[in-house]
Structures are given as C-alpha cells and as structure tokens.
N, C-alpha and C positions, 0 to 999 in steps of 0.2 A: 529294947529291938528298935531294928530297923524297917519304916514303911518306904520299896521305890514305888518314885513316878516314874513308870519308863515311857518317852515320848518316842515313838517312829519316823524317821526322818520324812524326806518329801514323797509322794507320790502312794503312803503307805498306808494302814491299820493300825490296831491292837497286836494282829495274830500276825505280829510280825515279831513281838513276843515273848511264840506261843514254847517257843525250846526253853527260855529263858525262866524262865515264870516259875515253871515249875523248885527247880533249882536250889533257890533265893526263896521261896515257902520252907520245903525239906529244911535251909536253915535254917528256920526258924524265924524271920522276916515277912513282911507285909509286901506285895509288888503287888501295882493297879498300875497295868499296861493300857493306852492311852492309845486313842480315836478322834484324834484331832479334826473343830469343823469343814465339813468340805470333804471330805473320802472318805474313803470306803464304805460303812455301813451309815455316817453319815456326809455321807456326796453332796445331801444333798439340805443340810444347812448354812445360814448362812455362811458368807466372812466378809468383815474389813475390819476398819482398824484396831491389832490388838485382840483382835477371838484369841487368838491360837495361843496369848499369855494368860485369857483367863479360862478357855479347855481346861489348863493347868492343876491355876490357884483356885477352878473351882473341885477340880475329883481333888485336892490336897481338905477347901473348908467341910466342904462336901459329909471325906467321912473322917474327919477333926482329927487329922492326920501330926502327929507330934513322930520328930528327930527323921524325918524326910529329909534322902535321900532324888535326889529330881535330876536322873538321864538321857540326856536328848544325843540323836544322835545326826550327824549331817543334817544339813536342812535344820530340827528342830532345837541344833541348842540356843538359836538365835532366842529363841523365844521358852526357854528353857532354863538362861541364863536371865532374859525378865522375869520368871515367876518365880526362881527361885532367891529373886535379891524381893519380893515379895513378898514372900509370907513370913517373911518375918524372923522369928527367935524358933515358929517350929523346923528349920528349916537344917538338917545336921550334913547336907558335902552336898555339890551338883558332882556330877563323873558329865562329859566333854565327850562323847563316841563317836571320833575320827570327823570330828564337828566344822562347822563354822562357830563364833562365837559371837553376841552382841554386842557395838558399837555405837552408844548415843546418838542419837539425828542417822540412825547411818540403815539400810536395810541390805538384804538378802541380794541381793539387786545392786546395790551402788557399787560396784566398779561394773557392772556390762558395758558397753555400749549402747548410746543409748536409741540407734534404730531397735537392736535384741530390748530394748524395753518396750519401744514402742508394743512396737510384735509379740512382744507377751500379753499385753495391755490389751489390747484390742482383743488376744483370743478371745482370752478371760480365762486361761488354765494353761500352764506345761505340763508338755503331753510326756508318757511317762516312757521311762525307757525302749528300747526293745532289746532281748536273750542279749545282741554281741555284743555290747553295753557292758554288762560284766567279767566278759573274757578276761583271763586272770586274772585273776578278784577270789581263787582259792575257791571260789561255789564247783560246790555237784550240779549236775545237767537236771539235776531234781530240784535242787535248791533252786538254779537261775526258776526254772517251770513253774514254780512253785512263786516263788517273789514277780513278773512277769505277768503270771494267770491274777492274784491279786489285786496289782499295782492301778490306782485311778490317778485320769489327769490329777496334776492340782495346782490350788485354787491361786490364782495371779494375786491377788489382793493381798497373801499372808506373806507376797517373798518384797511386793516392795514397798509393803510395810514397815516404817522408821521402827529402830528402836525407842528404847524409854528407859535407860537405865537415870539415877537418885544420887551415886556412888560407884567409882573404879571398877569396874569388871573383882579384879586382883582383891580384891579387900572378902571377895568369895570366898568362904573353903572352894578347894577345885582340885579335884584329877579331871586331866588331861589324857583318851586314853589316841595312839599314835598308829597306824594298823600301817603297817606298813609295805604295802602290796602297793597302796597307792599314793604313794612316796612315804622318801628315806626321814623326813620332817615335814617340823610341824612348817604353818602359815605366821608369817613376820609379825600376824596380829598374835597369836597366840605365844609366840618364841616374847613376846616382850612380857606379855601376860606370866609366863615360865619366871620372869625373876621372882615376880611376889614369893616370902616366902610358906604362905599361903595355898601355891598354887602344884602338885605335882605332874612329875611329865612318867604315863608306863607304858610299855612298848607293846605292840604283839602283831611276827609274825602273818596275819593274815593278811583281807582286800574290805576294801572298806562300810563290807555288812557282814560284823562278826556276830550279830545274834545266828545268823546263819552257818558258817561256814565255821567259827569252834564255839556256839554255843554255855556250855562248858568252862573254856577260858574266860570266856569273856563274865559265864555266875563266879566264877571265883576272885576274877578283877575287882569287880562291884562290890561282891562282899570286903573284900580288906580295905575297901572306899568305904566303906565305911565302919570299917570297925577300930 
C-alpha cells in the first residue's frame, strides 16, 4: 500500500485534492492532502526559510508513513522535491504535476526580474489569480469559481527561499506529468532531468489544474506511478 502525500500549488489548500483523495483511498492506498503554512486554513502560520519543505516532511514523520509517494503540483514541486530527498528510504516515488522542480541554491523566483522580486518582497505575498487567468485550461465555470473562491494570497518568503539539495534530483525515482494545454513540452530543466533512467514523462491532455479538470485521470496516473 502506498501513502500519497499531496501538496497543492500556489494559493491553494488541501481542499484542492478533494476529488482525487477518495479515488486513491478506494484503490486501497493512503492519501494525505497537505495545506502548507501561510495558506487556506493555515494562513496565519508563519513562513520562513524551508517552512514548506518541513510541512511535507512533518506529515510523513507525524503519521509514520512508509512507501510514500510525494506529489507536488505547480509551485509545490520545489518543496516536494526537497522533501522527497529528505525522507530517505520512506520514499517510493515523487510525482511532479506540471510543476517547477528544485535546483540547489535556486528559488521559485530565481528567473524573475529584480524589480518583480522587489515588488513581491515589499508586498509580502503573491496575489491570487483571477477567473480570467484560468481560461482555456479545460476547467468548467464551476471549477474556476471554486478555485478563485478558495484561493488565498501566497506568502512571499516561500517563493524566494532557495532550495537545498544534497544530491542530483535526477537520482530520485520520479514521474513528471506534463499537462498539454499549458504547453507542449516541459521546461528545459525538466527535459534535462528526464534523461535520467529513474525519471519518466507522462502527458495529459488538460490544463495546469488537472485535480479540478480531470481528477479521475489524474488519480489513475498517480496510481500507476505508485505501482
């Protein structure tokens, strides 16, 4: 039995996985959806360096999980990839869902302009997207309203926090899920990682938020990754 630890992307809480969790449990696996510090019902929790990585590690250690499949969506691929390394032999696989991936010493904002980073830092948070930003991503109007209504500003400290990796990310057993409505090919850093014989690429003909647009198919892909 695998234990899935599901980490939502920017602005979202554990609720983002509500349509995926039951499907994983019905297949006989454990499923643990995470709300990261500073977001959703944990919006008042402090966020500093490595906080989101520790949030994920804490779920694994607190529940004494084994055969762990860490799943990171979008922004959360960065803390998920670091956490996957830190849980050691508890890890079964890491799945990056149309996500960023960590690089040692780099942050989510490493490729932003200095002006944009300064604005983010001064504000203290990254504003949530509007309904218009979710157009052409395979989402129903109901799903868009749910996402927008449930989103909270994303804490800036987590976005500027440099990743810490002790070994090449390509050494981890990993699946990268590319959502094709968000672009035909992964980013160059992911393409390079996919040269590793421990990584596999899976494609899904949907937008950047498959937990809302195709939850059943996403669950199927996660179950296959854990097999």
